[in-house]
C-alpha positions, -999 to 999 in steps of 0.1 A, spaced: 0 2 -1 11 40 -11 6 65 15 11 97 -4 25 124 19 -3 148 8 -25 125 26 -40 144 54 -65 122 69 -57 112 107 -62 74 97 -28 60 113 1 42 96 3 9 89 30 -18 95 50 -29 62 33 0 41 52 27 21 53 62 25 62 88 -1 71 121 11 87 146 -19 95 117 -41 115 95 -12 98 61 -7 101 50 29 90 13 41 69 18 76 77 0 107 52 4 134 59 -4 168 37 -6 200 68 3 223 81 27 200 76 63 216 91 84 187 99 86 151 130 75 138 150 67 100 173 40 92 189 39 60 198 2 51 226 -12 38 214 -12 4 205 20 7 169 16 13 147 40 36 129 27 66 109 49 88 102 35 127 67 49 136 50 47 168 16 31 171 -13 54 159 9 83 142 -6 96 110 11 104 76 10 135 81 28 136 113 54 113 99 61 133 66 66 164 88 92 143 109 109 132 75 112 167 58 127 178 93 154 154 86 159 155 49 196 169 50 206 141 72 184 113 56 203 124 20 235 127 34 230 91 49 220 76 18 252 91 -6 274 78 20 253 42 19 255 43 -18 292 49 -22 297 19 0 272 -9 -18 288 -37 -31 302 -37 -63 308 -74 -66 314 -85 -100 297 -118 -116 323 -143 -136 319 -162 -167 328 -197 -170 349 -191 -204 386 -194 -212 405 -165 -197 380 -154 -171 402 -138 -144 399 -149 -106 424 -137 -77 442 -157 -52 461 -139 -22 460 -105 -43 477 -123 -73 456 -128 -109 450 -164 -124 432 -168 -154 407 -199 -159 417 -225 -186 397 -252 -198 406 -285 -210 386 -308 -224 403 -339 -210 410 -329 -174 418 -358 -154 399 -348 -125 368 -334 -138 350 -323 -103 378 -306 -95 396 -267 -99 433 -271 -99 460 -247 -98 487 -254 -125 516 -231 -139 496 -199 -132 466 -211 -141 430 -225 -128 423 -256 -146 388 -265 -152 372 -297 -171 350 -289 -198 322 -311 -179 321 -283 -153 318 -255 -176 288 -267 -192 269 -271 -156 270 -237 -145 260 -251 -108 282 -276 -105 313 -250 -122 310 -226 -93 306 -250 -69 340 -263 -78 357 -227 -80 342 -223 -42 357 -256 -37 392 -252 -46 389 -217 -26 379 -232 5 405 -260 1 436 -235 -11 424 -213 16 425 -241 43 462 -250 33 474 -214 35 456 -203 68 461 -233 88 499 -225 94 489 -185 97 468 -191 129 496 -202 152 517 -172 151 489 -147 156 476 -168 184 510 -166 201 512 -133 198 476 -127 213 484 -150 241 453 -169 232 453 -208 225 455 -218 188 419 -226 180 411 -251 149 403 -233 115 379 -239 92 372 -226 54 340 -224 43 307 -202 29 300 -172 57 277 -154 35 286 -117 34 309 -125 70 349 -125 68 350 -144 96 335 -159 129 351 -169 163 328 -197 181 339 -210 214 342 -246 223 315 -259 248 333 -269 284 358 -294 284 348 -303 245 380 -295 223 393 -264 213 376 -231 198 372 -228 161 377 -196 138 357 -197 104 370 -177 76 349 -171 42 363 -183 11 360 -150 -8 384 -136 14 412 -153 2 410 -134 -32 425 -104 -12 463 -97 0 477 -118 25 479 -88 46 441 -84 48 438 -118 61 460 -119 87 441 -89 99 407 -109 99 427 -132 119 437 -112 143 400 -97 147 387 -130 154 415 -143 175 408 -114 197 372 -125 204 389 -152 225 395 -128 250 368 -101 243 334 -107 231 316 -80 213 332 -49 196 340 -22 223 370 0 233 388 -31 250 383 -54 217 397 -28 201 426 -21 220 435 -56 220 434 -59 182 455 -25 181 478 -38 205 487 -72 177 483 -52 149 487 -11 153 478 -5 117 447 -24 120 423 8 112 444 10 78 434 -26 72 399 -23 81 395 5 58 413 -13 28 392 -43 34 357 -25 30 370 -11 1 387 -37 -17 358 -63 -4 331 -44 -19 351 -56 -56 354 -89 -52 338 -119 -66 315 -133 -40 299 -165 -62 277 -151 -88 282 -169 -124 265 -153 -153 
């Protein structure tokens, strides 16, 4: 339902309706616990208006207009930060990155390991059967990133764990959606803690993977992301702010698994 801003009737706004104010479309979220209006600019730059129960469209429109400058500036920031992740083609010569370096895909008609991608002499080798089945081809590429990333990161954790004075956890590389890494504490007496690393991270340079490792290991001592957490990260990695900024920028531009 669309409620024009010009509608000055006292009818209360409904949850999940759409309010249009001076050309801006805002998704309405009504809460009985809320006492004031609030605005959220979502990661995809969509706009959400949080509304106390019983408030009208005219009241909401007045609130939006009074915060127009803030809303537009925040939306511009979100737009600049939106992911630009490219899609890939399963074709000869397509470019893939690993540890910051570029490798090209090479299609082989008689590739011996048809279900697996391999890195040989600077080329990613893929059998033609995988190319002709997009789902299998995508799965094989992600599997290669997981295997290669697992082999690389396994020996990387111990020095960082020692530097941060935490027990070395188990590590796994897998699909974490849009997250770079997670830290999971083991149940008492049931083995080591676990660090999980998202496979797309291994497209980036090694120093950015190190940042994610240090970030996740810090959670072995400090939950959450408060001041104490960042002090611990800074002690292990004084330049962490620069690396975080670089990760945010480059991470928007890497392949996240889409095949066209």
